[in-house]
C-alpha positions in Angstrom: 16.0 1.9 -3.7 15.0 2.9 -7.2 16.9 1.5 -10.2 16.6 2.8 -13.7 18.4 2.1 -17.0 18.5 4.4 -20.0 19.3 3.9 -23.7 19.8 6.6 -26.2 19.5 6.6 -30.0 18.9 9.0 -32.9 16.6 9.2 -35.9 16.2 11.7 -38.7 12.8 13.1 -39.6 11.1 16.1 -41.1 8.0 18.0 -40.0 6.3 21.3 -40.2 4.0 23.1 -37.8 1.5 24.8 -40.2 -0.2 27.0 -37.6 3.0 28.0 -35.9 3.9 31.7 -36.3 7.6 31.2 -36.3 10.0 29.6 -38.8 8.8 26.0 -37.9 5.8 26.6 -40.1 8.1 25.7 -43.0 9.2 22.2 -43.8 12.4 21.3 -42.0 14.2 18.3 -40.5 16.0 17.3 -37.3 18.3 14.6 -36.2 16.3 13.8 -33.1 18.0 12.4 -30.0 15.9 9.9 -28.1 16.5 8.7 -24.6 14.3 6.1 -22.9 14.5 5.2 -19.2 12.8 2.2 -17.6 12.6 1.4 -13.9 12.5 -1.9 -12.1 14.1 -4.2 -9.6 17.3 -6.0 -10.7 16.4 -9.6 -11.5 17.5 -12.1 -8.8 18.3 -15.1 -11.0 18.6 -16.2 -14.6 20.7 -14.9 -17.5 19.8 -11.3 -16.6 20.6 -11.6 -12.9 21.5 -8.3 -11.5 19.9 -6.3 -14.4 16.7 -4.4 -14.6 16.7 -5.4 -18.2 19.4 -6.1 -20.8 20.4 -2.9 -22.6 20.3 -4.7 -25.9 16.7 -5.8 -25.3 15.6 -2.3 -24.3 17.4 -0.8 -27.3 15.6 -3.4 -29.6 12.2 -2.6 -28.1 12.8 1.2 -28.6 13.9 0.5 -32.2 10.8 -1.6 -33.1 8.2 0.4 -31.2 9.4 4.0 -32.0 12.5 4.6 -34.1 11.6 2.2 -36.9 8.3 4.0 -37.4 9.7 7.5 -37.4 13.2 7.4 -39.0 13.3 9.2 -42.3 9.7 10.0 -42.2 7.7 13.2 -42.7 6.1 13.3 -39.2 3.0 15.2 -40.5 2.2 12.1 -42.6 2.7 9.7 -39.6 0.6 11.6 -37.0 -2.9 13.0 -37.0 -1.8 15.8 -34.6 0.8 18.6 -35.0 4.1 16.8 -34.6 5.7 19.1 -31.9 8.5 17.6 -29.9 6.2 17.5 -26.9 3.5 15.6 -28.8 6.0 13.1 -30.3 7.6 12.5 -27.0 4.2 11.8 -25.4 3.3 9.5 -28.2 6.6 7.6 -27.8 6.1 7.3 -24.0 2.6 5.8 -24.4 3.7 3.5 -27.3 6.5 2.1 -25.1 4.0 1.6 -22.2 1.7 -0.2 -24.6 4.4 -2.7 -25.6 4.9 -3.5 -21.9 8.0 -1.5 -21.0 8.1 0.0 -17.5 9.1 3.4 -19.0 9.4 6.3 -16.6 11.1 8.9 -18.8 11.3 9.8 -22.5 13.6 12.6 -23.5 13.4 13.8 -27.1 15.9 16.4 -28.3 15.4 18.2 -31.6 18.8 19.9 -31.3 21.8 19.7 -28.9 20.2 22.6 -27.0 16.5 21.9 -27.1 14.7 18.9 -25.6 11.5 17.8 -24.0 11.0 15.2 -21.2 7.9 13.2 -20.5 8.0 11.4 -17.1 5.7 9.1 -15.2 
């Protein structure tokens, strides 16, 4: 049996895609929606018995590793690559892996109707 848990949060950031031929070449912002899913076996004992991970702990890790670095930033100043939603989601996925989370999915929405998913 596969067990996953997911937390969601938001952050505000601006970006521009200078080589894009559409309107995204101009500076604009989004309130991004971020979902992070991790996978694991529920713990058998201890204070987190029955949990893959405490939701509060996962939320704190996402805040420290990703959201705290991107919130209210101009993403072009943060990254050395064009900050498309696909690229930012991939970066977030790798960053969360690097801090030791068993991440299996990152979903990044730049609007209620447009999102990208990166999965393991």
